[in-house]
C-alpha positions as CSV (number, residue, x, y, z in Angstrom):
1,M,98.2,108.7,179.0
2,S,98.1,104.6,179.8
3,L,95.2,102.6,181.5
4,R,97.4,102.5,184.7
5,E,97.1,106.2,184.9
6,I,93.5,106.7,185.0
7,P,92.5,109.6,186.9
8,K,91.2,109.2,190.2
9,G,87.6,110.1,191.0
10,P,84.7,110.3,188.8
11,L,85.4,110.4,185.0
12,R,84.0,112.7,182.4
13,E,82.2,111.3,179.4
14,G,82.6,112.7,176.0
15,F,80.9,112.4,172.7
16,T,81.7,110.3,169.5
17,T,82.7,111.6,166.2
18,G,79.1,110.6,165.3
19,T,77.8,112.8,167.5
20,C,80.0,115.6,166.3
21,A,79.0,115.2,162.8
22,T,75.5,115.0,163.5
23,A,75.7,118.5,165.3
24,A,77.6,119.9,162.6
25,A,75.1,118.9,159.8
26,K,72.0,119.9,162.0
27,S,73.8,123.3,162.6
28,G,74.4,124.0,159.3
29,L,71.0,123.2,158.2
30,M,69.6,125.3,160.9
31,A,72.2,128.3,159.6
32,I,70.7,127.8,156.1
33,I,67.3,128.0,157.4
34,H,67.5,130.9,159.7
35,Q,70.4,132.8,157.9
36,K,72.5,133.4,160.9
37,E,75.3,131.6,162.7
38,I,74.3,129.1,165.1
39,A,76.3,128.7,168.5
40,S,75.2,125.5,169.5
41,V,73.0,122.8,168.7
42,K,70.8,119.9,170.8
43,V,71.5,116.3,169.3
44,H,69.1,113.4,170.3
45,L,71.7,110.5,170.9
46,P,70.3,106.7,170.4
47,I,70.5,106.1,174.1
48,D,67.7,108.5,174.4
49,K,69.8,111.3,175.7
50,I,70.1,114.9,174.2
51,L,73.5,116.6,174.6
52,E,74.1,120.3,173.7
53,I,77.2,120.7,171.5
54,P,78.9,124.2,171.0
55,V,79.5,125.2,167.5
56,H,83.0,126.0,166.5
57,H,82.6,127.3,163.0
58,C,79.4,128.5,161.3
59,E,79.2,130.1,157.8
60,F,76.3,130.0,155.4
61,T,74.6,131.0,152.2
62,E,71.1,130.6,151.1
63,N,71.9,127.0,150.1
64,T,74.8,125.8,151.5
65,A,76.8,125.9,154.9
66,K,80.1,124.8,156.3
67,C,79.8,124.2,160.0
68,S,82.1,122.1,162.6
69,V,82.5,121.2,166.4
70,I,85.5,120.2,168.2
71,K,85.2,116.8,169.4
72,D,85.3,116.2,173.2
73,A,86.2,112.6,174.5
74,G,85.9,113.4,178.2
75,D,88.5,111.6,180.4
76,D,88.8,109.3,177.6
77,P,92.3,109.3,175.8
78,D,91.1,109.1,172.4
79,V,93.0,110.0,169.3
80,T,90.3,111.9,167.9
81,N,89.9,114.2,171.1
82,G,90.1,117.9,170.2
83,A,89.6,117.1,166.4
84,E,87.6,119.3,164.2
85,I,84.7,117.6,162.8
86,G,82.8,119.5,160.6
87,C,79.8,119.1,157.6
88,V,79.4,121.0,154.2
89,L,75.8,121.1,153.4
90,N,74.2,121.6,149.9
91,L,70.7,121.6,149.3
92,T,69.4,119.7,146.3
93,Q,66.4,118.8,144.4
94,E,66.9,115.0,144.7
95,K,64.6,115.0,148.0
96,D,66.9,112.6,149.7
97,I,70.3,112.7,152.0
98,Q,73.6,112.0,150.4
99,F,76.7,111.3,152.2
100,I,80.1,112.3,150.9
101,A,83.5,111.7,152.3
102,G,85.3,114.9,152.8
103,E,89.0,115.6,153.4
104,G,90.2,113.5,156.2
105,V,86.9,111.1,156.2
106,G,88.1,107.6,155.1
107,T,86.6,105.7,152.1
108,V,85.8,101.9,152.4
109,T,87.9,99.6,150.1
110,L,87.5,96.2,151.4
111,K,84.4,94.0,151.9
112,G,83.7,92.9,155.3
113,L,82.5,96.2,157.1
114,E,79.1,97.5,157.3
115,L,79.6,99.7,154.4
116,A,79.9,98.9,150.9
117,I,83.2,99.4,148.9
118,G,83.4,103.1,147.6
119,E,81.2,104.5,150.3
120,P,82.3,107.2,152.8
121,A,83.5,105.6,156.3
122,I,80.6,106.9,158.1
123,N,79.2,104.2,160.3
124,P,75.4,103.2,160.0
125,V,74.4,104.9,163.4
126,P,76.1,108.3,162.6
127,R,74.1,108.2,159.4
128,K,71.0,107.6,160.9
129,M,71.6,110.3,163.6
130,I,72.4,112.7,160.7
131,T,69.5,111.5,158.5
132,S,66.9,111.8,161.5
133,A,68.2,115.4,162.4
134,I,68.0,116.6,158.8
135,Q,64.7,115.0,158.3
136,K,63.0,116.5,161.4
137,L,64.3,120.1,160.3
138,L,63.2,119.4,156.6
139,H,59.8,118.4,157.9
140,A,59.4,121.3,160.7
141,Y,60.1,124.1,158.0
142,D,57.9,122.4,155.1
143,L,61.3,122.2,153.0
144,E,60.7,120.4,149.7
145,C,64.5,119.4,149.0
146,G,67.2,117.0,149.7
147,V,70.5,117.5,151.4
148,S,74.2,116.4,150.5
149,V,76.3,115.9,153.6
150,T,80.2,116.2,153.0
151,V,81.6,115.0,156.3
152,Y,85.2,116.2,156.9
153,V,87.7,116.1,159.7
154,T,90.6,118.6,160.0
155,N,94.2,116.5,159.9
156,G,91.8,113.4,159.7
157,R,94.5,111.7,157.3
158,K,97.2,112.1,160.0
159,I,95.0,111.2,162.9
160,A,94.2,107.8,160.6
161,K,97.6,106.9,160.8
162,R,97.2,106.2,164.7
163,T,94.6,103.9,164.0
164,L,94.1,100.5,162.2
165,N,92.0,101.9,159.5
166,E,94.2,101.3,156.7
167,R,94.4,97.6,157.5
168,V,90.7,97.1,157.2
169,G,90.8,99.2,154.0
170,I,89.4,102.3,155.3
171,M,91.7,104.7,153.2
172,N,92.6,108.2,153.5
173,G,90.9,109.3,156.9
174,I,89.2,108.5,160.0
175,S,85.8,106.7,160.5
176,I,82.7,108.4,161.7
177,L,81.9,106.2,164.5
178,G,79.7,105.7,167.5
179,T,76.8,103.4,168.7
180,S,75.5,105.4,171.7
181,G,76.5,108.8,171.0
182,I,78.9,109.2,174.1
183,V,82.4,108.2,174.7
184,K,82.6,106.2,178.1
185,P,86.1,106.9,179.5
186,Y,88.9,103.9,179.3
187,S,85.8,101.5,177.6
188,S,87.4,98.6,176.2
189,S,84.2,98.4,173.9
190,S,85.7,100.4,170.9
191,Y,88.9,98.6,170.7
192,I,87.2,95.1,171.0
193,A,84.8,96.4,168.2
194,S,88.0,97.0,165.8
195,I,89.3,93.5,166.6
196,E,85.8,92.2,165.7
197,Q,86.0,94.5,162.5
198,G,89.4,93.0,161.4
199,I,88.4,89.8,161.6
200,D,85.1,90.3,159.5
201,V,87.2,92.0,156.8
202,A,89.7,89.1,156.8
203,V,87.0,86.5,156.4
204,A,85.2,88.7,153.9
205,N,88.1,88.8,151.7
206,N,88.8,85.0,151.8
207,V,91.4,84.6,154.5
208,T,91.2,81.3,156.4
209,E,94.5,81.7,158.4
210,L,95.2,84.6,160.9
211,V,98.0,85.9,163.1
212,I,97.1,87.3,166.2
213,N,99.4,89.2,168.3
214,S,99.4,91.9,171.0
215,G,100.4,94.9,168.8
216,A,102.7,96.3,166.4
217,R,106.2,95.0,168.2
218,S,105.1,91.4,168.2
219,E,103.9,91.6,164.9
220,K,107.2,92.9,163.5
221,Y,108.9,89.9,164.8
222,L,106.3,87.6,163.2
223,S,105.6,89.2,160.0
224,A,108.8,87.6,158.0
225,K,107.5,84.3,159.2
226,F,103.9,84.7,157.8
227,D,105.0,86.6,154.7
228,H,102.3,84.7,152.8
229,L,99.3,86.6,154.4
230,P,98.1,89.8,153.4
231,E,98.3,92.6,156.2
232,Y,94.4,92.3,157.3
233,G,95.3,88.7,158.0
234,F,97.1,90.1,161.1
235,I,94.9,91.0,164.1
236,H,96.0,92.9,166.9
237,Y,94.5,91.6,170.1
238,G,95.8,94.1,173.0
239,N,94.8,93.0,175.9
240,W,91.6,91.2,174.7
241,I,92.6,87.7,174.1
242,G,89.6,86.0,175.1
243,E,87.3,88.5,173.2
244,T,89.5,87.7,170.2
245,L,89.4,83.8,170.6
246,T,85.7,84.1,171.1
247,K,85.1,86.0,167.8
248,I,87.3,83.8,165.6
249,N,85.5,80.8,166.9
250,Q,82.5,82.2,165.4
251,C,83.9,82.5,162.0
252,P,85.3,80.2,159.3
253,I,89.0,80.4,160.3
254,E,91.1,77.2,159.6
255,K,94.3,78.2,161.3
256,V,95.5,80.7,164.1
257,S,98.9,81.5,165.2
258,I,99.5,83.6,168.2
259,G,102.3,85.7,169.1
260,I,102.5,86.6,172.8
261,M,105.1,88.4,174.7
262,L,106.4,86.9,178.1
263,G,104.4,89.2,180.2
264,K,101.1,88.4,178.6
265,A,102.1,84.6,178.5
266,A,102.5,84.5,182.0
267,K,99.0,85.7,182.7
268,L,97.7,83.6,180.0
269,A,99.1,80.4,181.1
270,A,97.4,81.1,184.4
271,G,94.1,81.5,182.4
272,I,93.9,84.9,182.5
273,T,92.3,86.3,179.2
274,D,92.2,90.2,179.9
275,T,96.0,90.8,180.3
276,H,96.4,94.7,181.3
277,S,98.3,95.4,183.9
278,C,95.4,97.4,185.4
279,V,93.2,94.6,185.6
280,S,95.4,91.9,186.0
281,S,98.9,90.8,187.4
282,W,100.9,87.7,186.9
283,N,100.4,85.2,189.4
284,K,104.1,84.4,190.9
285,D,102.8,81.4,192.7
286,F,101.8,79.8,189.6
287,I,105.0,80.7,187.9
288,V,106.9,78.7,190.9
289,Q,104.9,75.9,190.6
290,L,105.8,75.4,186.6
291,A,109.2,76.1,187.8
292,E,109.3,73.2,190.2
293,E,107.6,70.8,187.7
294,V,110.7,71.2,185.7
295,G,113.3,71.3,188.6
296,F,113.8,74.8,189.3
297,Y,113.2,75.2,193.2
298,E,114.6,78.8,193.8
299,A,111.2,80.3,194.3
300,D,112.6,83.3,196.1
301,K,114.5,84.3,192.7
302,I,111.1,84.5,190.9
303,K,109.1,86.2,193.5
304,A,111.8,88.8,193.5
305,L,111.2,89.5,189.9
306,N,109.4,93.0,189.5
307,M,108.0,92.0,186.0
308,A,107.4,88.4,184.1
309,G,109.5,89.4,181.3
310,R,112.7,89.1,183.4
311,L,112.0,85.3,183.7
312,T,114.7,85.0,180.9
313,E,117.3,86.0,183.7
314,L,116.3,82.5,185.2
315,F,115.5,80.5,182.5
316,D,117.1,80.2,178.8
317,F,115.2,81.4,176.3
318,E,115.5,78.9,173.5
319,Q,113.3,76.7,171.8
320,H,113.6,73.6,173.7
321,S,113.6,75.2,177.1
322,P,111.5,72.9,179.6
323,F,110.4,76.0,181.3
324,F,109.1,78.0,178.3
325,Q,107.6,75.1,176.8
326,L,105.6,74.0,179.6
327,L,104.5,78.0,179.9
328,L,103.6,77.6,176.5
329,K,101.7,74.1,177.0
330,H,99.4,75.9,179.6
331,C,98.8,78.9,177.1
332,Y,97.8,76.3,174.2
333,Q,95.1,74.7,176.8
334,H,93.4,78.1,178.0
335,T,93.3,79.2,174.1
336,H,92.5,76.1,172.2
337,I,89.5,75.2,174.4
338,K,87.9,78.5,173.0
339,M,88.4,77.9,169.4
340,K,88.7,73.9,169.1
341,Q,88.0,73.7,165.3
342,V,91.2,75.5,164.2
343,E,94.7,74.5,163.8
344,L,96.6,76.6,166.5
345,D,100.2,77.4,166.9
346,I,101.8,79.6,169.7
347,Y,104.8,81.9,169.7
348,L,106.5,83.3,172.6
349,I,108.4,86.3,172.0
350,D,111.2,87.9,174.0
351,K,112.1,91.7,173.8
352,N,114.8,91.0,171.3
353,G,112.3,89.3,168.7
354,T,113.4,85.8,169.5
355,L,110.6,83.0,169.1
356,I,110.1,80.1,170.8
357,K,107.2,78.0,169.0
358,F,105.3,75.7,171.1
359,I,106.0,72.0,170.5
360,K,102.7,70.0,170.2
361,K,103.1,66.5,171.3
């Protein structure tokens, strides 16, 4: 499902992987305490809301438990929707709470994240949620012990291949995420957070040059030209060019190369930095104006196009094309103003992977 296919009517919220792990950990400790299977648990969210989460699997002994829940992302097309997220709990004598990456949960291997290298990829807010839930139970039942919490995700390694985790050094599984505890359907916040995370990792690992592009296809066409950069020197901005540029402007980045497909370039040239088709469309009148500036006066032909990518039917896609250079000039002006301190190059990419570089005069 794409953003273009957002269901009509009210959208159902879901809950995060962090909420799942908290529910699994809480139900596990409750199973140990009460020595019975737990059917559901109430989870206190960071937004001062309580959710009752059904428990999918529950087994226990006197000192251990293994419980899981099924991730429900609501109406959001989340890659982790339907995943089984669980915790194995062991009571310990250390009197603290220890987090361990189980099968399907990633491990941090690069600097720049909120967690130290070698730590399980369980983010600070989920850690706090789990810790709080466990400490409340330990206190309520006067238990003088600690707890080790091994978080696991069934098929987590496979799910992680559909994320950018490996690029930012999170290996062998997914991250346990969430800041509010709930998933807002079709929210851009998680994607923007991943962009910012990617840039932080690049900076922390002494990268001063970035290639930003809309996704895997445009990156494939650019990667040979920038083979001196590590993988984490490439950032996918998706549809959020503006947010990506704003983040870069706050960092010690010296050079940025932007790869952009023609459809997004037609929008960016007109000053649109949120380029998803559900949010914005290309301004044909603006494109007609550009065409007229380079001597093309057949406005009807432009207005008859159903997508900006078809402009190559009217203008030769080549390095010194007056029309495409003018289009790139406008893209350059709208991007450079957001990050004036960097050296900036822009590459326009057609569907066949041909590149046109903006010629700065």
